[in-house]
ChimeraX commands (.cxc) that place a marker at each C-alpha (Angstrom):
marker #1 position -13.25,40.71,31.16 radius 0.5
marker #1 position -14.74,43.76,29.25 radius 0.5
marker #1 position -18.11,42.16,29.76 radius 0.5
marker #1 position -17.60,41.92,33.58 radius 0.5
marker #1 position -16.36,45.61,33.67 radius 0.5
marker #1 position -19.32,46.77,31.86 radius 0.5
marker #1 position -21.62,45.05,34.30 radius 0.5
marker #1 position -19.83,46.42,37.35 radius 0.5
marker #1 position -20.00,50.01,35.68 radius 0.5
marker #1 position -23.69,49.71,35.07 radius 0.5
marker #1 position -24.24,48.20,38.50 radius 0.5
marker #1 position -22.60,51.28,40.17 radius 0.5
marker #1 position -24.74,53.63,38.12 radius 0.5
marker #1 position -27.94,51.70,38.79 radius 0.5
marker #1 position -27.22,51.41,42.53 radius 0.5
marker #1 position -26.48,55.03,42.84 radius 0.5
marker #1 position -29.58,55.82,40.81 radius 0.5
marker #1 position -31.78,53.61,43.11 radius 0.5
marker #1 position -30.33,55.58,46.25 radius 0.5
marker #1 position -31.20,58.90,44.89 radius 0.5
marker #1 position -34.71,57.82,43.68 radius 0.5
marker #1 position -35.38,56.51,47.27 radius 0.5
marker #1 position -34.16,59.59,48.83 radius 0.5
marker #1 position -36.25,61.77,46.63 radius 0.5
marker #1 position -39.32,59.83,47.15 radius 0.5
marker #1 position -38.84,59.94,50.98 radius 0.5
marker #1 position -38.39,63.73,50.91 radius 0.5
marker #1 position -41.50,64.04,48.69 radius 0.5
marker #1 position -43.91,61.58,50.30 radius 0.5
marker #1 position -42.39,60.53,53.79 radius 0.5
marker #1 position -41.29,57.46,55.48 radius 0.5
marker #1 position -44.70,55.82,55.95 radius 0.5
marker #1 position -44.69,53.63,52.75 radius 0.5
marker #1 position -41.77,52.44,50.68 radius 0.5
marker #1 position -42.42,54.70,47.69 radius 0.5
marker #1 position -38.78,54.62,46.56 radius 0.5
marker #1 position -38.86,50.72,46.07 radius 0.5
marker #1 position -42.30,50.96,44.28 radius 0.5
marker #1 position -41.08,53.61,41.97 radius 0.5
marker #1 position -37.70,51.95,41.01 radius 0.5
marker #1 position -39.63,48.64,40.51 radius 0.5
marker #1 position -42.14,50.08,38.23 radius 0.5
marker #1 position -39.91,52.46,36.35 radius 0.5
marker #1 position -37.07,49.80,36.22 radius 0.5
marker #1 position -39.55,47.37,34.66 radius 0.5
marker #1 position -40.79,49.86,32.06 radius 0.5
marker #1 position -37.24,50.74,31.04 radius 0.5
marker #1 position -36.43,46.95,30.80 radius 0.5
marker #1 position -39.40,46.66,28.37 radius 0.5
marker #1 position -38.21,49.65,26.47 radius 0.5
marker #1 position -34.71,48.40,26.10 radius 0.5
marker #1 position -35.45,44.92,25.16 radius 0.5
marker #1 position -37.92,45.81,22.59 radius 0.5
marker #1 position -35.55,48.48,21.20 radius 0.5
marker #1 position -32.58,45.88,21.12 radius 0.5
marker #1 position -34.84,43.30,19.30 radius 0.5
marker #1 position -36.39,45.70,16.68 radius 0.5
marker #1 position -34.16,48.61,16.03 radius 0.5
marker #1 position -30.83,48.55,18.01 radius 0.5
marker #1 position -28.14,45.91,18.04 radius 0.5
marker #1 position -25.76,46.96,20.81 radius 0.5
marker #1 position -22.75,45.02,21.67 radius 0.5
marker #1 position -22.90,42.35,24.23 radius 0.5
marker #1 position -20.99,44.68,26.78 radius 0.5
marker #1 position -23.54,47.56,26.19 radius 0.5
marker #1 position -26.46,45.10,26.52 radius 0.5
marker #1 position -25.01,43.70,29.73 radius 0.5
marker #1 position -24.22,47.13,31.06 radius 0.5
marker #1 position -27.70,48.44,30.52 radius 0.5
marker #1 position -29.82,45.33,31.50 radius 0.5
marker #1 position -27.78,43.31,33.89 radius 0.5
marker #1 position -25.81,46.26,35.37 radius 0.5
marker #1 position -27.84,49.44,35.45 radius 0.5
marker #1 position -31.27,47.84,35.60 radius 0.5
marker #1 position -30.26,44.90,37.71 radius 0.5
marker #1 position -28.74,47.12,40.26 radius 0.5
marker #1 position -31.64,49.75,39.96 radius 0.5
marker #1 position -34.05,47.08,40.56 radius 0.5
marker #1 position -33.99,43.31,40.27 radius 0.5
marker #1 position -37.65,43.39,39.89 radius 0.5
marker #1 position -37.10,44.59,36.20 radius 0.5
marker #1 position -35.44,41.10,35.57 radius 0.5
marker #1 position -38.29,39.36,37.30 radius 0.5
marker #1 position -40.74,41.21,35.13 radius 0.5
marker #1 position -38.82,40.19,31.89 radius 0.5
marker #1 position -38.82,36.64,33.03 radius 0.5
marker #1 position -42.59,36.82,33.49 radius 0.5
marker #1 position -43.05,38.37,30.06 radius 0.5
marker #1 position -40.95,35.79,28.38 radius 0.5
marker #1 position -42.89,32.92,29.85 radius 0.5
marker #1 position -46.24,34.62,29.02 radius 0.5
marker #1 position -45.17,35.09,25.42 radius 0.5
marker #1 position -44.12,31.43,25.38 radius 0.5
marker #1 position -47.61,30.44,26.43 radius 0.5
marker #1 position -46.21,28.69,29.40 radius 0.5
marker #1 position -49.24,29.60,31.73 radius 0.5
marker #1 position -48.54,26.91,34.45 radius 0.5
marker #1 position -44.87,27.62,34.56 radius 0.5
marker #1 position -45.70,31.45,34.53 radius 0.5
marker #1 position -48.03,31.11,37.60 radius 0.5
marker #1 position -45.59,28.90,39.40 radius 0.5
marker #1 position -42.77,31.25,38.92 radius 0.5
marker #1 position -44.64,34.41,40.03 radius 0.5
marker #1 position -46.15,32.89,43.09 radius 0.5
marker #1 position -43.00,31.06,44.08 radius 0.5
marker #1 position -40.75,34.05,43.50 radius 0.5
marker #1 position -42.77,36.35,45.50 radius 0.5
marker #1 position -43.95,34.05,48.33 radius 0.5
marker #1 position -40.56,32.08,48.76 radius 0.5
marker #1 position -38.51,35.25,48.60 radius 0.5
marker #1 position -40.61,36.85,51.39 radius 0.5
marker #1 position -40.43,33.64,53.52 radius 0.5
marker #1 position -36.55,33.46,52.96 radius 0.5
marker #1 position -36.25,36.98,54.14 radius 0.5
marker #1 position -38.23,36.13,57.24 radius 0.5
marker #1 position -36.12,32.98,57.81 radius 0.5
marker #1 position -32.99,35.18,57.54 radius 0.5
marker #1 position -34.37,37.47,60.09 radius 0.5
marker #1 position -35.34,34.65,62.39 radius 0.5
marker #1 position -31.97,32.92,62.10 radius 0.5
marker #1 position -30.05,36.10,62.93 radius 0.5
marker #1 position -32.45,36.58,66.01 radius 0.5
marker #1 position -31.72,33.13,67.16 radius 0.5
marker #1 position -27.91,33.48,66.68 radius 0.5
marker #1 position -27.37,37.19,67.79 radius 0.5
marker #1 position -30.09,37.54,70.35 radius 0.5
marker link #1:1,2 radius 0.2
marker link #1:2,3 radius 0.2
marker link #1:3,4 radius 0.2
marker link #1:4,5 radius 0.2
marker link #1:5,6 radius 0.2
marker link #1:6,7 radius 0.2
marker link #1:7,8 radius 0.2
marker link #1:8,9 radius 0.2
marker link #1:9,10 radius 0.2
marker link #1:10,11 radius 0.2
marker link #1:11,12 radius 0.2
marker link #1:12,13 radius 0.2
marker link #1:13,14 radius 0.2
marker link #1:14,15 radius 0.2
marker link #1:15,16 radius 0.2
marker link #1:16,17 radius 0.2
marker link #1:17,18 radius 0.2
marker link #1:18,19 radius 0.2
marker link #1:19,20 radius 0.2
marker link #1:20,21 radius 0.2
marker link #1:21,22 radius 0.2
marker link #1:22,23 radius 0.2
marker link #1:23,24 radius 0.2
marker link #1:24,25 radius 0.2
marker link #1:25,26 radius 0.2
marker link #1:26,27 radius 0.2
marker link #1:27,28 radius 0.2
marker link #1:28,29 radius 0.2
marker link #1:29,30 radius 0.2
marker link #1:30,31 radius 0.2
marker link #1:31,32 radius 0.2
marker link #1:32,33 radius 0.2
marker link #1:33,34 radius 0.2
marker link #1:34,35 radius 0.2
marker link #1:35,36 radius 0.2
marker link #1:36,37 radius 0.2
marker link #1:37,38 radius 0.2
marker link #1:38,39 radius 0.2
marker link #1:39,40 radius 0.2
marker link #1:40,41 radius 0.2
marker link #1:41,42 radius 0.2
marker link #1:42,43 radius 0.2
marker link #1:43,44 radius 0.2
marker link #1:44,45 radius 0.2
marker link #1:45,46 radius 0.2
marker link #1:46,47 radius 0.2
marker link #1:47,48 radius 0.2
marker link #1:48,49 radius 0.2
marker link #1:49,50 radius 0.2
marker link #1:50,51 radius 0.2
marker link #1:51,52 radius 0.2
marker link #1:52,53 radius 0.2
marker link #1:53,54 radius 0.2
marker link #1:54,55 radius 0.2
marker link #1:55,56 radius 0.2
marker link #1:56,57 radius 0.2
marker link #1:57,58 radius 0.2
marker link #1:58,59 radius 0.2
marker link #1:59,60 radius 0.2
marker link #1:60,61 radius 0.2
marker link #1:61,62 radius 0.2
marker link #1:62,63 radius 0.2
marker link #1:63,64 radius 0.2
marker link #1:64,65 radius 0.2
marker link #1:65,66 radius 0.2
marker link #1:66,67 radius 0.2
marker link #1:67,68 radius 0.2
marker link #1:68,69 radius 0.2
marker link #1:69,70 radius 0.2
marker link #1:70,71 radius 0.2
marker link #1:71,72 radius 0.2
marker link #1:72,73 radius 0.2
marker link #1:73,74 radius 0.2
marker link #1:74,75 radius 0.2
marker link #1:75,76 radius 0.2
marker link #1:76,77 radius 0.2
marker link #1:77,78 radius 0.2
marker link #1:78,79 radius 0.2
marker link #1:79,80 radius 0.2
marker link #1:80,81 radius 0.2
marker link #1:81,82 radius 0.2
marker link #1:82,83 radius 0.2
marker link #1:83,84 radius 0.2
marker link #1:84,85 radius 0.2
marker link #1:85,86 radius 0.2
marker link #1:86,87 radius 0.2
marker link #1:87,88 radius 0.2
marker link #1:88,89 radius 0.2
marker link #1:89,90 radius 0.2
marker link #1:90,91 radius 0.2
marker link #1:91,92 radius 0.2
marker link #1:92,93 radius 0.2
marker link #1:93,94 radius 0.2
marker link #1:94,95 radius 0.2
marker link #1:95,96 radius 0.2
marker link #1:96,97 radius 0.2
marker link #1:97,98 radius 0.2
marker link #1:98,99 radius 0.2
marker link #1:99,100 radius 0.2
marker link #1:100,101 radius 0.2
marker link #1:101,102 radius 0.2
marker link #1:102,103 radius 0.2
marker link #1:103,104 radius 0.2
marker link #1:104,105 radius 0.2
marker link #1:105,106 radius 0.2
marker link #1:106,107 radius 0.2
marker link #1:107,108 radius 0.2
marker link #1:108,109 radius 0.2
marker link #1:109,110 radius 0.2
marker link #1:110,111 radius 0.2
marker link #1:111,112 radius 0.2
marker link #1:112,113 radius 0.2
marker link #1:113,114 radius 0.2
marker link #1:114,115 radius 0.2
marker link #1:115,116 radius 0.2
marker link #1:116,117 radius 0.2
marker link #1:117,118 radius 0.2
marker link #1:118,119 radius 0.2
marker link #1:119,120 radius 0.2
marker link #1:120,121 radius 0.2
marker link #1:121,122 radius 0.2
marker link #1:122,123 radius 0.2
marker link #1:123,124 radius 0.2
marker link #1:124,125 radius 0.2
marker link #1:125,126 radius 0.2
view
């Protein structure tokens, strides 16, 4: 139960952080491009790299703290950080074909799924 609460707390922090970064980027650069999403994806991926390497080399946090920071904070701040970590793990394992499949499938199928959801709701609600 402590693990779930840690993830929930981290998720709340990450989601609020994502909101404020998006608002700040819109105020700074306008509505013409999704700058907020781009910034949180890049920064979240950077932070995931920093945290994972720090936890591997120099810091042994509890399972709750690890989950709070990675699954909770960064997971809610940006799920792209988890995707980036998955890509790095496959790369470091030398799984080139699986890596390419994962990247292409994740991006393409996720976008197609979003359009499928839009289409479904337009058919059902309009």
